[in-house]
C-alpha positions in Angstrom: 5.4 -19.7 30.4 8.0 -18.7 27.9 5.6 -19.4 24.9 2.8 -17.4 27.0 4.6 -13.9 26.0 5.5 -14.5 22.5 1.7 -16.2 21.9 0.0 -13.4 23.1 1.8 -11.1 20.4 1.3 -13.1 17.6 -2.1 -13.7 18.2 -2.7 -10.1 18.9 -0.3 -9.1 15.3 -3.0 -11.8 13.8 -6.3 -9.8 15.6 -4.7 -6.6 13.9 -4.2 -8.1 10.6 -7.5 -9.9 10.7 -9.7 -6.7 11.0 -7.5 -4.9 8.7 -8.3 -7.5 5.9 -11.7 -8.1 6.6 -12.1 -4.0 6.2 -10.1 -4.3 2.5 -12.3 -7.4 1.7 -15.7 -5.5 2.6 -14.0 -2.0 0.6 -13.4 -4.3 -2.4 -16.9 -6.0 -2.0 -15.4 -9.3 -1.6 -16.0 -12.4 0.2 -15.9 -11.6 3.9 -13.8 -13.0 7.6 -16.9 -14.0 9.4 -17.5 -12.3 12.5 -17.4 -16.0 14.3 -13.9 -15.8 13.1 -13.2 -11.9 14.5 -13.7 -13.6 18.0 -12.5 -16.3 18.0 -9.2 -14.5 17.4 -10.1 -12.1 19.9 -11.0 -15.0 22.5 -7.7 -17.3 21.9 -5.5 -14.1 23.0 -6.2 -11.4 20.0 -8.6 -8.6 21.7 -5.9 -6.5 21.9 -4.9 -6.6 18.6 -8.5 -6.8 17.5 -9.4 -3.9 19.3 -6.6 -2.1 18.2 -7.4 -2.8 14.3 -11.2 -1.9 15.0 -10.1 1.5 16.0 -6.9 1.8 13.1 -9.0 0.6 10.2 -12.4 1.6 11.3 -14.2 -1.1 11.3 -16.8 -2.5 12.8 -17.1 0.8 14.9 -21.0 0.8 14.8 -21.1 -2.7 16.4 -22.5 -2.4 19.7 -21.1 -5.9 20.3 -17.7 -5.1 18.8 -17.6 -1.8 20.0 -18.1 -3.4 23.5 -16.9 -6.6 23.4 -13.4 -6.2 22.3 -11.9 -3.8 24.6 -13.4 -5.6 27.9 -12.1 -9.1 26.5 -8.8 -7.2 25.7 -8.7 -5.7 29.4 -9.5 -9.1 31.0 -7.2 -11.0 28.6 -3.9 -8.1 30.1 -5.1 -8.9 34.2 -5.3 -12.5 33.5 -1.4 -12.0 31.9 -0.5 -9.8 34.5 -1.6 -12.5 36.8 -0.1 -15.2 35.4 3.8 -13.3 34.8 3.7 -12.0 38.6 
């Protein structure tokens, strides 16, 4: 359990970073990060970070799957985290 909180924060920092990096690459017309990779980061604990990154960087906000999926996944991850901690 002692590794759960740091892992959660690290994955969310990664999620935030990956959304920012993909937005930067999109603006510069460079090789993009796969959508599958964005989803995997979110599924493995980074949904809060990817959701925040989506809003901060205004990235993938027109894609319904991201617009709805990331926040729902973030809520589920937070619920699971709090249940595990209590």
